[in-house]
C-alpha positions in Angstrom: 112.0 92.3 19.2 109.3 92.8 16.6 109.0 89.0 15.9 108.9 88.3 19.7 106.2 91.0 20.1 104.2 89.3 17.3 104.4 86.0 19.0 103.4 87.4 22.4 100.4 89.2 20.7 99.4 85.9 19.0 99.5 84.0 22.3 97.3 86.6 24.0 94.8 86.7 21.2 94.6 82.9 21.2 94.2 82.7 25.0 91.6 85.6 25.3 89.8 84.8 22.0 89.6 88.4 21.0 91.8 90.9 19.2 90.5 93.8 21.2 90.8 91.9 24.6 94.4 91.0 23.8 95.1 94.6 22.7 93.8 95.9 26.1 95.8 93.3 27.9 99.0 94.2 26.1 98.3 98.0 26.4 98.4 98.4 22.6 95.7 99.5 20.1 93.5 96.9 18.3 95.0 98.1 15.0 98.6 97.4 16.3 97.5 93.9 17.6 95.9 93.1 14.2 99.0 94.3 12.3 101.2 92.1 14.5 99.1 89.0 13.8 99.1 89.9 10.0 102.9 90.2 10.1 103.3 86.8 11.9 100.9 85.2 9.4 102.9 86.6 6.4 106.2 85.4 8.0 104.8 81.9 8.6 102.8 81.9 5.3 99.7 80.5 7.1 96.4 81.9 8.4 96.4 81.7 12.2 92.8 82.9 12.8 89.6 82.8 11.0 88.1 86.3 11.2 84.4 86.9 11.0 82.4 90.0 12.1 81.6 88.4 15.4 84.2 85.7 16.2 87.9 85.1 16.1 88.7 81.4 15.9 92.2 79.7 15.6 92.8 77.8 12.4 94.3 74.4 12.5 97.6 75.9 11.9 97.0 78.4 14.6 96.2 75.6 17.1 99.4 73.8 16.1 101.5 76.9 16.5 100.2 77.9 19.9 102.0 75.3 22.2 105.4 76.2 20.6 104.7 79.9 20.8 103.8 79.6 24.4 107.0 77.6 25.1 109.0 80.5 23.5 107.4 83.0 25.9 107.8 80.8 28.9 111.6 80.2 28.0 112.1 84.0 27.8 110.3 84.4 31.1 112.5 81.8 32.7 115.6 83.3 31.2 114.7 86.7 32.7 114.1 85.0 36.0 117.5 83.5 35.9 119.1 86.9 35.2 117.0 88.3 38.1 118.4 85.6 40.4 122.0 86.4 39.3 121.7 90.2 39.2 119.3 90.4 42.2 117.3 92.9 40.1 113.8 91.4 39.4 112.3 92.5 36.1 109.7 91.5 33.6 105.9 91.5 33.4 103.5 89.8 35.8 99.9 89.0 34.9 97.5 89.2 37.8 93.7 88.6 38.2 91.4 89.3 41.1 87.6 89.7 41.7 86.4 93.2 41.2 85.7 94.2 44.8 89.0 92.7 46.1 90.9 94.1 43.2 89.6 97.6 43.4 89.9 97.9 47.2 92.9 95.8 48.2 95.1 95.0 45.2 95.1 97.9 42.8 95.8 100.6 45.5 99.0 98.7 46.5 100.5 98.2 43.0 102.1 101.7 42.8 104.0 101.0 46.1 105.0 97.6 44.9 106.4 99.2 41.6 108.2 101.9 43.7 110.1 99.1 45.3 110.6 97.1 42.1 110.4 99.5 39.2 111.5 97.0 36.6 108.5 94.8 37.2 105.5 95.6 35.1 102.0 94.6 36.4 99.0 93.7 34.2 96.0 93.5 36.5 92.7 92.1 35.3 89.6 92.4 37.4 86.7 90.1 36.9 84.1 88.3 39.0 84.0 85.3 36.7 86.1 82.2 37.3 89.4 82.3 35.5 91.7 79.6 34.2 95.3 80.6 35.1 97.0 78.4 32.4 94.6 79.1 29.6 94.6 82.9 30.2 98.4 83.2 30.8 98.1 84.4 34.4 100.9 84.3 37.0 98.8 85.0 40.1 95.0 85.0 40.7 93.4 86.2 44.0 90.2 84.5 44.9 87.5 84.5 47.6 86.5 80.9 48.3 88.0 77.5 47.5 90.0 76.8 44.3 88.4 74.3 41.9 91.7 73.3 40.3 93.7 71.0 42.7 96.8 71.3 40.5 97.3 74.9 41.6 99.3 76.1 44.6 97.4 78.2 47.1 98.5 80.6 49.7 95.9 81.6 52.2 95.7 85.3 53.1 92.8 85.6 55.6 89.3 84.4 56.5 86.9 87.3 55.7 83.8 88.1 57.6 80.7 88.3 55.5 77.2 89.7 56.1 73.8 90.2 54.5 73.2 94.0 53.8 70.4 96.2 52.6 69.7 99.9 52.4 67.6 101.4 55.3 64.9 102.3 52.7 64.6 98.6 51.7 64.3 97.5 55.3 61.7 100.2 56.0 59.7 99.1 53.0 60.1 95.3 53.2 61.0 94.7 56.8 63.8 92.7 58.5 64.1 89.0 57.5 63.8 87.1 60.8 65.1 83.7 59.6 66.9 82.2 56.6 63.6 80.9 55.4 62.3 84.4 54.8 65.0 84.7 52.1 63.4 82.0 50.0 60.0 83.6 50.1 58.5 86.4 48.0 58.9 88.6 51.0 62.4 89.6 50.0 64.5 90.2 47.0 68.1 88.8 47.0 70.6 90.2 44.6 72.8 87.5 43.2 76.2 87.4 41.5 75.7 85.3 38.4 77.8 84.7 35.3 77.2 82.5 32.2 77.4 78.8 33.1 77.3 79.4 36.9 75.2 76.9 39.0 72.3 77.9 41.0 73.5 80.3 43.7 73.2 79.4 47.4 74.0 81.5 50.4 75.8 79.4 53.2 74.4 80.8 56.5 75.3 79.9 60.0 72.1 78.9 61.9 71.3 77.3 65.2 71.1 73.9 63.4 74.5 74.4 61.7 75.4 75.7 58.3 72.4 75.9 55.9 72.8 76.5 52.1 69.8 78.7 51.1 68.9 78.8 47.4 67.9 82.5 47.0 66.6 84.4 44.0 65.4 87.9 43.1 64.3 89.9 40.0 67.8 91.2 39.4 71.3 89.5 38.8 74.6 90.6 37.6 78.2 89.2 36.9 79.6 92.5 38.4 79.8 92.6 42.1 79.8 96.4 42.3 76.6 96.5 40.3 74.9 94.4 43.0 76.2 96.8 45.6 74.8 99.8 43.8 71.4 98.1 43.4 71.4 97.4 47.1 72.3 101.1 47.9 69.4 102.0 45.7 67.0 99.9 47.9 66.5 97.1 45.4 67.4 94.2 47.6 69.7 92.2 49.9 73.3 91.4 49.0 75.8 89.0 50.5 79.2 90.7 50.7 82.5 90.4 52.4 82.6 93.1 55.1 85.7 94.8 53.6 83.9 95.4 50.3 81.1 97.5 51.9 82.8 98.9 55.0 82.5 102.4 53.8 78.8 102.1 53.1 78.2 100.5 56.5 80.1 103.3 58.3 78.1 106.0 56.4 74.8 104.2 57.2 73.9 103.6 53.6 73.8 99.9 54.2 72.7 98.0 57.3 73.3 94.4 58.2 70.2 92.2 58.2 69.6 88.7 59.6 72.5 89.2 62.1 71.5 86.0 64.0 72.2 83.8 60.8 75.2 85.5 59.1 77.0 84.0 56.1 80.0 81.8 56.9 83.4 83.6 56.5 85.0 83.2 53.1 88.7 82.4 52.6 90.8 84.9 50.7 93.8 83.4 49.0 96.1 83.7 46.0 96.7 80.9 43.4 99.7 80.2 41.3 101.4 77.3 39.6 104.5 75.7 41.1 106.6 76.9 38.1 105.4 80.5 38.5 106.5 80.6 42.1 110.0 79.8 41.1 110.1 83.2 39.3 111.5 85.9 41.6 109.0 88.6 40.5 106.0 86.4 41.2 107.4 85.4 44.6 108.1 89.0 45.4 104.7 90.2 44.3 102.8 87.5 46.3 104.8 88.2 49.5 104.3 91.9 49.1 100.5 91.7 48.5 99.9 89.1 51.2 101.6 91.2 53.9 99.9 94.4 52.9 96.4 92.9 52.6 96.7 91.3 56.0 97.5 94.7 57.4 94.5 96.2 55.9 92.1 93.4 57.2 93.3 93.6 60.8 
C-alpha cells in the first residue's frame, strides 16, 4: 500500500502543481506528501520534480512517469468498481468540485447524508469559483452554473436557476435605483464582478424589452471568490449578480434588495459534468443521482 500511496501522491502533486495543495486534497500533511515523493524518487532512482522556493515543476522523467502512474490509479479504481458491481457494496473515493456558493449551500450539507447511505464511499470536495479541468485535476464530478466549455464531457442538467441584481438598502439610498441596463455602464453605479486570472471581460446578460442584452459592467472592486462579492454588497459597496438561492437568506432578512427588476439577468443552468468512463463507476453514478434529486428538492 505504501508504494500505491506514493504513486497517488505523485499524481495529485503533478495535477495540482503544488505539494501543499496535493496534501490538502489527500488529507495528509505537506511533510508526509513530500516524504512520499522522496520515497518514490528513491525507488525509481530519478528526480520527479524540480523544487524551488516558489515553484514545483515536473522534470522530464516526471512527465514521462505521469501517464503510466495515472493509468495505475485508474486501473485500481476500475477494479474497485468491478468489485462494487459484484458485491453491490459501492466503495472508494470520489473527487468532486463545485462553485463556492453552490458547494457551500447545496452540495456540502448533503454529503453527510450521502455517506450515511454509502459509508464506504469517501468524498473529497473542492470548492472554487475558477473554471476547472476535470481530466487534468483528477475530478470525477464537477457541478457548474452555466454552459460547459468542454464538449467532450457528459452533462446532466439539474435546474434553471433564477438570478437577480442585488444591493444593500444603504447602497440604494445613497446611489439610487438603476432605471435601465444602461445605468450599469455609467459612473452612477458600481458593479461587483467575479473575476479570476485569465478571465475575459465580464458581461451581465439581462432580459430587456429588446431581448437579451449583454452589458459590459465594471466597478472599483473585483474578486475570484463569490462570497467576497456578497459580503461587499452587504456592506453597501455595489451591485452583484447572483443566483437567487445563493442570497435567499439575505433577501429574506432585508439585508439585500433586488434592483432593476424590469431587466433581470437571464436564468442560469445548473448542471453536473463527468466523463463517460466515470459514469460507469457505481459510486459516481450513485453520487450524481443522490445529489441531483436532493438539489432539485431544495430548489423547488
